[in-house]
N, CA, C and O atoms as CSV, one atom per row, in Angstrom:
chain,resi,resn,atom,element,x,y,z
A,1,MET,N,N,0.609,-0.845,0.021
A,1,MET,CA,C,-0.472,0.104,0.118
A,1,MET,C,C,0.580,1.155,0.038
A,1,MET,O,O,0.200,2.195,-0.500
A,2,GLU,N,N,2.164,1.116,0.564
A,2,GLU,CA,C,2.805,2.153,0.579
A,2,GLU,C,C,3.367,3.306,-0.675
A,2,GLU,O,O,3.428,4.530,-0.790
A,3,LYS,N,N,3.774,1.915,-1.622
A,3,LYS,CA,C,4.243,2.123,-2.751
A,3,LYS,C,C,2.934,2.742,-3.638
A,3,LYS,O,O,3.131,3.428,-4.641
A,4,LEU,N,N,1.614,2.425,-3.158
A,4,LEU,CA,C,0.615,3.056,-4.049
A,4,LEU,C,C,0.405,4.099,-4.082
A,4,LEU,O,O,0.147,4.850,-5.022
A,5,ASP,N,N,0.522,4.292,-2.755
A,5,ASP,CA,C,0.592,5.558,-2.010
A,5,ASP,C,C,1.551,6.829,-2.868
A,5,ASP,O,O,1.099,7.885,-3.311
A,6,TYR,N,N,3.141,6.293,-2.939
A,6,TYR,CA,C,3.973,7.421,-3.531
A,6,TYR,C,C,3.680,7.293,-5.340
A,6,TYR,O,O,4.236,8.007,-6.174
A,7,VAL,N,N,2.676,6.203,-5.639
A,7,VAL,CA,C,2.456,6.743,-6.969
A,7,VAL,C,C,1.110,7.574,-7.149
A,7,VAL,O,O,0.791,7.933,-8.282
A,8,ILE,N,N,0.419,7.845,-6.191
A,8,ILE,CA,C,-1.145,8.178,-6.575
A,8,ILE,C,C,-0.190,9.700,-6.131
A,8,ILE,O,O,-0.734,10.581,-6.798
A,9,LYS,N,N,0.892,10.304,-5.362
A,9,LYS,CA,C,1.687,10.951,-5.091
A,9,LYS,C,C,2.563,11.488,-6.479
A,9,LYS,O,O,2.620,12.660,-6.853
A,10,GLU,N,N,3.077,10.577,-6.987
A,10,GLU,CA,C,3.791,11.292,-8.239
A,10,GLU,C,C,2.586,11.595,-9.342
A,10,GLU,O,O,2.484,12.684,-9.906
A,11,PHE,N,N,1.598,10.364,-9.592
A,11,PHE,CA,C,0.338,11.397,-10.697
A,11,PHE,C,C,0.066,12.745,-9.882
A,11,PHE,O,O,0.301,13.619,-10.716
A,12,ASN,N,N,-0.133,13.082,-9.245
A,12,ASN,CA,C,-0.944,14.407,-8.664
A,12,ASN,C,C,0.162,15.168,-9.069
A,12,ASN,O,O,-0.006,15.939,-10.015
A,13,LYS,N,N,1.489,15.084,-8.420
A,13,LYS,CA,C,2.468,15.791,-9.191
A,13,LYS,C,C,2.729,16.663,-10.223
A,13,LYS,O,O,2.842,17.887,-10.287
A,14,TRP,N,N,2.825,15.450,-11.292
A,14,TRP,CA,C,2.666,15.602,-12.654
A,14,TRP,C,C,1.220,16.289,-13.378
A,14,TRP,O,O,1.142,17.244,-14.150
A,15,HIS,N,N,0.331,15.578,-12.919
A,15,HIS,CA,C,-1.025,15.651,-13.425
A,15,HIS,C,C,-2.117,16.961,-12.812
A,15,HIS,O,O,-3.185,17.401,-13.238
A,16,GLY,N,N,-1.235,17.319,-11.585
A,16,GLY,CA,C,-2.415,17.719,-10.634
A,16,GLY,C,C,-3.283,19.314,-10.950
A,16,GLY,O,O,-4.031,19.849,-10.131
A,17,ARG,N,N,-3.007,19.769,-12.094
A,17,ARG,CA,C,-3.666,20.965,-12.963
A,17,ARG,C,C,-4.667,20.691,-13.472
A,17,ARG,O,O,-5.697,21.364,-13.518
A,18,GLU,N,N,-4.345,19.137,-14.130
A,18,GLU,CA,C,-5.562,19.001,-14.837
A,18,GLU,C,C,-6.399,17.370,-14.148
A,18,GLU,O,O,-7.275,16.838,-14.830
A,19,ALA,N,N,-6.074,16.897,-13.095
A,19,ALA,CA,C,-6.517,15.943,-12.529
A,19,ALA,C,C,-6.013,15.291,-11.461
A,19,ALA,O,O,-4.805,15.113,-11.621
A,20,GLN,N,N,-6.541,14.721,-10.119
A,20,GLN,CA,C,-6.124,14.871,-8.997
A,20,GLN,C,C,-6.660,13.199,-8.858
A,20,GLN,O,O,-7.837,13.013,-9.166
A,21,ALA,N,N,-5.958,12.145,-8.469
A,21,ALA,CA,C,-6.271,10.718,-7.667
A,21,ALA,C,C,-5.658,10.611,-6.736
A,21,ALA,O,O,-4.547,11.054,-6.444
A,22,ARG,N,N,-6.945,9.499,-5.758
A,22,ARG,CA,C,-7.164,8.994,-4.717
A,22,ARG,C,C,-7.184,8.100,-4.447
A,22,ARG,O,O,-7.817,7.817,-5.463
A,23,ILE,N,N,-7.057,6.845,-3.794
A,23,ILE,CA,C,-7.146,5.588,-3.132
A,23,ILE,C,C,-8.392,5.676,-2.848
A,23,ILE,O,O,-8.689,6.714,-2.256
A,24,LEU,N,N,-9.247,4.946,-3.061
A,24,LEU,CA,C,-10.841,5.054,-2.565
A,24,LEU,C,C,-10.754,3.363,-1.645
A,24,LEU,O,O,-11.259,3.205,-0.534
A,25,GLU,N,N,-10.111,2.406,-2.311
A,25,GLU,CA,C,-10.227,1.386,-1.543
A,25,GLU,C,C,-8.644,0.447,-2.119
A,25,GLU,O,O,-7.930,0.934,-2.996
A,26,ALA,N,N,-8.451,-0.356,-1.723
A,26,ALA,CA,C,-7.496,-1.061,-1.886
A,26,ALA,C,C,-7.589,-2.751,-1.253
A,26,ALA,O,O,-8.318,-3.055,-0.309
A,27,LYS,N,N,-6.796,-3.619,-1.907
A,27,LYS,CA,C,-7.801,-5.411,-1.608
A,27,LYS,C,C,-6.129,-5.622,-2.191
A,27,LYS,O,O,-5.599,-4.790,-2.927
A,28,GLU,N,N,-5.517,-6.735,-1.770
A,28,GLU,CA,C,-4.468,-7.460,-2.334
A,28,GLU,C,C,-4.528,-7.770,-3.464
A,28,GLU,O,O,-3.512,-8.292,-3.923
A,29,ASP,N,N,-5.686,-7.592,-4.357
A,29,ASP,CA,C,-5.359,-7.828,-5.805
A,29,ASP,C,C,-5.907,-7.084,-6.752
A,29,ASP,O,O,-5.946,-7.384,-7.945
A,30,GLU,N,N,-6.420,-5.924,-6.165
A,30,GLU,CA,C,-7.329,-4.730,-6.679
A,30,GLU,C,C,-7.052,-3.719,-5.694
A,30,GLU,O,O,-6.584,-3.916,-4.572
A,31,VAL,N,N,-7.420,-2.487,-6.271
A,31,VAL,CA,C,-7.437,-1.190,-5.978
A,31,VAL,C,C,-8.275,-0.888,-7.062
A,31,VAL,O,O,-8.249,-1.288,-8.226
A,32,ILE,N,N,-9.483,0.367,-6.115
A,32,ILE,CA,C,-10.163,1.939,-7.228
A,32,ILE,C,C,-9.683,3.010,-6.686
A,32,ILE,O,O,-9.323,3.284,-5.541
A,33,ILE,N,N,-9.735,3.720,-7.906
A,33,ILE,CA,C,-8.488,4.969,-7.418
A,33,ILE,C,C,-10.267,5.988,-8.829
A,33,ILE,O,O,-10.848,5.748,-9.888
A,34,GLU,N,N,-10.262,7.320,-7.432
A,34,GLU,CA,C,-10.801,8.030,-7.733
A,34,GLU,C,C,-9.880,9.139,-8.753
A,34,GLU,O,O,-8.689,9.421,-8.622
A,35,PHE,N,N,-10.982,9.726,-9.943
A,35,PHE,CA,C,-9.936,11.070,-10.672
A,35,PHE,C,C,-10.863,11.753,-10.860
A,35,PHE,O,O,-11.943,11.546,-11.413
A,36,ARG,N,N,-10.149,13.148,-10.079
A,36,ARG,CA,C,-11.095,13.855,-10.136
A,36,ARG,C,C,-10.301,15.600,-10.796
A,36,ARG,O,O,-9.199,15.952,-10.377
A,37,GLY,N,N,-11.129,16.499,-11.863
A,37,GLY,CA,C,-10.714,17.419,-12.409
A,37,GLY,C,C,-11.134,17.401,-13.626
A,37,GLY,O,O,-11.925,16.638,-14.179
A,38,THR,N,N,-10.301,18.682,-14.182
A,38,THR,CA,C,-11.154,19.353,-15.328
A,38,THR,C,C,-10.529,18.337,-16.591
A,38,THR,O,O,-11.274,18.228,-17.565
A,39,PHE,N,N,-9.602,17.809,-16.623
A,39,PHE,CA,C,-8.999,16.580,-17.484
A,39,PHE,C,C,-8.672,17.677,-18.353
A,39,PHE,O,O,-9.067,18.828,-18.169
A,40,CYS,N,N,-7.667,17.158,-19.663
A,40,CYS,CA,C,-6.739,17.881,-20.647
A,40,CYS,C,C,-7.697,17.640,-21.690
A,40,CYS,O,O,-7.610,16.443,-21.962
A,41,LYS,N,N,-8.395,18.081,-22.264
A,41,LYS,CA,C,-9.776,18.450,-23.380
A,41,LYS,C,C,-8.790,17.616,-24.891
A,41,LYS,O,O,-9.539,17.041,-25.681
A,42,THR,N,N,-7.717,17.582,-25.137
A,42,THR,CA,C,-6.781,17.351,-26.476
A,42,THR,C,C,-6.051,15.835,-25.730
A,42,THR,O,O,-5.631,15.141,-26.656
A,43,CYS,N,N,-5.864,15.343,-24.729
A,43,CYS,CA,C,-5.301,14.467,-24.009
A,43,CYS,C,C,-6.344,13.088,-24.100
A,43,CYS,O,O,-7.453,13.284,-23.604
A,44,GLY,N,N,-6.154,12.011,-24.557
A,44,GLY,CA,C,-7.384,10.733,-24.095
A,44,GLY,C,C,-7.566,10.686,-23.094
A,44,GLY,O,O,-6.581,10.455,-22.392
A,45,LEU,N,N,-9.163,10.904,-22.276
A,45,LEU,CA,C,-9.315,10.553,-20.785
A,45,LEU,C,C,-8.697,9.109,-20.686
A,45,LEU,O,O,-7.940,9.227,-19.722
A,46,TYR,N,N,-8.611,8.087,-21.040
A,46,TYR,CA,C,-8.093,7.129,-20.693
A,46,TYR,C,C,-6.824,7.165,-20.132
A,46,TYR,O,O,-6.476,6.552,-19.123
A,47,ASP,N,N,-5.893,8.175,-21.066
A,47,ASP,CA,C,-4.199,7.863,-20.447
A,47,ASP,C,C,-4.179,8.833,-19.402
A,47,ASP,O,O,-3.166,9.528,-19.487
A,48,TYR,N,N,-4.920,9.139,-18.447
A,48,TYR,CA,C,-4.652,9.275,-17.185
A,48,TYR,C,C,-4.723,7.842,-16.722
A,48,TYR,O,O,-3.805,7.534,-15.962
A,49,PHE,N,N,-5.420,7.082,-16.943
A,49,PHE,CA,C,-5.744,6.019,-16.125
A,49,PHE,C,C,-4.559,4.969,-16.179
A,49,PHE,O,O,-4.030,4.267,-15.317
A,50,ASP,N,N,-4.344,5.152,-17.604
A,50,ASP,CA,C,-2.701,4.362,-18.009
A,50,ASP,C,C,-1.952,4.990,-17.550
A,50,ASP,O,O,-1.013,4.282,-17.185
A,51,ASP,N,N,-1.734,6.441,-17.239
A,51,ASP,CA,C,-0.625,6.782,-16.542
A,51,ASP,C,C,0.078,6.142,-15.074
A,51,ASP,O,O,1.226,6.040,-14.641
A,52,ILE,N,N,-1.529,5.719,-14.502
A,52,ILE,CA,C,-1.041,5.684,-12.974
A,52,ILE,C,C,-0.585,4.122,-13.474
A,52,ILE,O,O,-0.330,3.435,-12.485
A,53,ALA,N,N,-0.457,3.564,-14.443
A,53,ALA,CA,C,-0.131,1.798,-14.406
A,53,ALA,C,C,1.561,2.582,-14.890
A,53,ALA,O,O,2.491,2.271,-14.147
A,54,TRP,N,N,1.775,3.206,-15.665
A,54,TRP,CA,C,2.906,3.664,-16.333
A,54,TRP,C,C,3.942,3.956,-14.589
A,54,TRP,O,O,4.904,3.344,-14.126
A,55,GLU,N,N,3.109,5.211,-14.039
A,55,GLU,CA,C,3.719,5.668,-12.722
A,55,GLU,C,C,4.202,4.403,-12.248
A,55,GLU,O,O,5.395,4.170,-12.446
A,56,ALA,N,N,3.344,3.339,-11.524
A,56,ALA,CA,C,3.481,2.139,-10.551
A,56,ALA,C,C,4.660,1.478,-11.337
A,56,ALA,O,O,5.498,0.978,-10.585
A,57,ILE,N,N,4.911,1.363,-12.612
A,57,ILE,CA,C,6.088,0.554,-12.916
A,57,ILE,C,C,7.239,0.980,-11.625
A,57,ILE,O,O,7.693,0.340,-10.677
A,58,ASP,N,N,7.457,2.516,-12.168
A,58,ASP,CA,C,8.553,3.351,-11.713
A,58,ASP,C,C,8.832,2.674,-10.099
A,58,ASP,O,O,9.855,2.940,-9.468
A,59,PHE,N,N,7.822,1.833,-9.609
A,59,PHE,CA,C,8.035,1.795,-8.069
A,59,PHE,C,C,7.546,0.174,-7.661
A,59,PHE,O,O,7.049,-0.298,-6.638
A,60,GLY,N,N,7.950,-0.432,-9.005
A,60,GLY,CA,C,7.873,-2.077,-8.751
A,60,GLY,C,C,6.963,-2.594,-8.628
A,60,GLY,O,O,7.047,-3.621,-7.954
A,61,LEU,N,N,5.612,-2.229,-9.169
A,61,LEU,CA,C,4.085,-2.592,-8.858
A,61,LEU,C,C,3.353,-2.500,-10.268
A,61,LEU,O,O,3.232,-1.512,-10.991
A,62,LYS,N,N,2.954,-3.639,-10.438
A,62,LYS,CA,C,1.769,-3.766,-12.204
A,62,LYS,C,C,0.737,-3.962,-12.202
A,62,LYS,O,O,0.224,-5.081,-12.190
A,63,ILE,N,N,-0.094,-2.401,-12.219
A,63,ILE,CA,C,-1.274,-2.729,-12.165
A,63,ILE,C,C,-2.219,-2.053,-13.588
A,63,ILE,O,O,-1.894,-1.037,-14.202
A,64,LYS,N,N,-3.272,-2.806,-13.846
A,64,LYS,CA,C,-3.774,-2.660,-14.871
A,64,LYS,C,C,-5.206,-2.089,-14.533
A,64,LYS,O,O,-5.906,-2.572,-13.643
A,65,PRO,N,N,-5.696,-0.691,-15.560
A,65,PRO,CA,C,-7.037,-0.628,-15.191
A,65,PRO,C,C,-7.492,-1.277,-16.192
A,65,PRO,O,O,-6.974,-1.342,-17.307
A,66,VAL,N,N,-9.020,-2.061,-15.636
A,66,VAL,CA,C,-9.652,-2.748,-15.819
A,66,VAL,C,C,-11.497,-2.119,-16.331
A,66,VAL,O,O,-12.260,-2.433,-17.244
A,67,GLU,N,N,-11.556,-1.386,-15.476
A,67,GLU,CA,C,-12.931,-0.875,-15.543
A,67,GLU,C,C,-13.141,0.208,-14.927
A,67,GLU,O,O,-12.680,0.481,-13.819
A,68,VAL,N,N,-14.124,1.172,-15.854
A,68,VAL,CA,C,-14.551,2.659,-15.244
A,68,VAL,C,C,-15.298,2.295,-14.358
A,68,VAL,O,O,-15.504,1.351,-15.120
A,69,VAL,N,N,-15.891,2.101,-13.540
A,69,VAL,CA,C,-17.124,1.765,-12.522
A,69,VAL,C,C,-17.604,2.894,-12.213
A,69,VAL,O,O,-18.237,2.371,-11.296
A,70,GLU,N,N,-17.920,4.078,-12.123
A,70,GLU,CA,C,-18.379,5.436,-11.801
A,70,GLU,C,C,-17.661,6.210,-12.631
A,70,GLU,O,O,-16.434,6.197,-12.728
A,71,SER,N,N,-18.967,7.381,-13.671
A,71,SER,CA,C,-17.928,8.379,-13.957
A,71,SER,C,C,-19.847,9.482,-13.781
A,71,SER,O,O,-21.067,9.351,-13.872
A,72,GLU,N,N,-18.817,10.399,-13.507
A,72,GLU,CA,C,-19.842,12.017,-13.652
A,72,GLU,C,C,-19.207,12.645,-14.092
A,72,GLU,O,O,-18.157,12.979,-13.545
A,73,GLU,N,N,-19.655,13.167,-15.525
A,73,GLU,CA,C,-18.932,14.824,-16.467
A,73,GLU,C,C,-20.091,15.746,-16.366
A,73,GLU,O,O,-21.286,15.460,-16.293
A,74,ASP,N,N,-19.388,17.157,-16.379
A,74,ASP,CA,C,-19.984,17.892,-16.640
A,74,ASP,C,C,-18.943,19.175,-17.762
A,74,ASP,O,O,-17.778,18.951,-18.091
A,75,PHE,N,N,-19.769,20.512,-18.187
A,75,PHE,CA,C,-19.126,21.068,-18.629
A,75,PHE,C,C,-17.258,21.354,-18.493
A,75,PHE,O,O,-16.265,21.263,-19.215
A,76,GLU,N,N,-17.538,21.664,-17.359
A,76,GLU,CA,C,-16.127,21.985,-16.649
A,76,GLU,C,C,-15.241,20.598,-15.887
A,76,GLU,O,O,-14.018,20.496,-15.978
A,77,GLU,N,N,-16.029,19.693,-15.215
A,77,GLU,CA,C,-15.280,19.005,-14.527
A,77,GLU,C,C,-15.532,17.951,-14.353
A,77,GLU,O,O,-16.755,17.825,-14.281
A,78,GLY,N,N,-14.886,16.825,-14.206
A,78,GLY,CA,C,-15.699,14.952,-14.389
A,78,GLY,C,C,-14.833,14.772,-13.135
A,78,GLY,O,O,-13.908,15.320,-12.535
A,79,ARG,N,N,-15.857,13.413,-13.050
A,79,ARG,CA,C,-15.132,12.567,-11.848
A,79,ARG,C,C,-15.076,10.738,-12.431
A,79,ARG,O,O,-16.061,10.337,-13.051
A,80,TYR,N,N,-14.208,10.016,-12.244
A,80,TYR,CA,C,-14.228,8.800,-12.510
A,80,TYR,C,C,-13.718,8.018,-11.406
A,80,TYR,O,O,-12.980,8.380,-10.490
A,81,VAL,N,N,-14.169,7.023,-11.614
A,81,VAL,CA,C,-13.519,5.739,-10.300
A,81,VAL,C,C,-13.269,4.515,-11.198
A,81,VAL,O,O,-14.105,3.934,-11.890
A,82,VAL,N,N,-11.813,4.200,-11.040
A,82,VAL,CA,C,-11.290,3.250,-11.954
A,82,VAL,C,C,-10.866,2.209,-10.924
A,82,VAL,O,O,-10.234,2.566,-9.930
A,83,ARG,N,N,-11.259,0.668,-11.172
A,83,ARG,CA,C,-10.783,-0.454,-10.663
A,83,ARG,C,C,-9.338,-1.317,-11.656
A,83,ARG,O,O,-9.272,-1.698,-12.825
A,84,TYR,N,N,-8.495,-1.345,-10.673
A,84,TYR,CA,C,-7.311,-1.661,-11.050
A,84,TYR,C,C,-6.999,-3.158,-10.677
A,84,TYR,O,O,-7.442,-3.428,-9.561
A,85,LYS,N,N,-6.476,-4.017,-11.186
A,85,LYS,CA,C,-6.364,-4.957,-10.975
A,85,LYS,C,C,-4.738,-5.253,-10.596
A,85,LYS,O,O,-4.083,-5.565,-11.590
A,86,LEU,N,N,-4.141,-5.217,-9.602
A,86,LEU,CA,C,-2.631,-6.019,-9.156
A,86,LEU,C,C,-2.005,-7.053,-9.838
A,86,LEU,O,O,-2.707,-8.055,-9.705
A,87,GLU,N,N,-1.047,-7.283,-10.488
A,87,GLU,CA,C,-0.345,-7.793,-11.027
A,87,GLU,C,C,0.525,-9.131,-10.274
A,87,GLU,O,O,0.993,-8.269,-9.531
A,88,ARG,N,N,0.982,-10.048,-9.923
A,88,ARG,CA,C,1.481,-10.107,-8.901
A,88,ARG,C,C,2.744,-11.250,-9.759
A,88,ARG,O,O,2.201,-11.941,-10.621
A,89,ASP,N,N,3.945,-11.438,-9.640
A,89,ASP,CA,C,5.157,-11.885,-10.059
A,89,ASP,C,C,5.346,-13.068,-9.564
A,89,ASP,O,O,6.385,-13.681,-9.807
């Protein structure tokens, strides 16, 4: 869980102006992460979800986004809850 906290911290450091992530729930083989923000309109939305997985590699974690559990969008801001699978070696 500590490594995952660092992943979120790094993501927020690099994407914080557009999107903030936070862990809602963490289990042994999956994690639920909430994203909130304005999100870059020229970037792909799913790129944000994939960026967490790429960031995790730097901390020795393998996670993969598998499902958008919830989504709320309005003109200016959005909220997305994404389920990730943790892969074990």
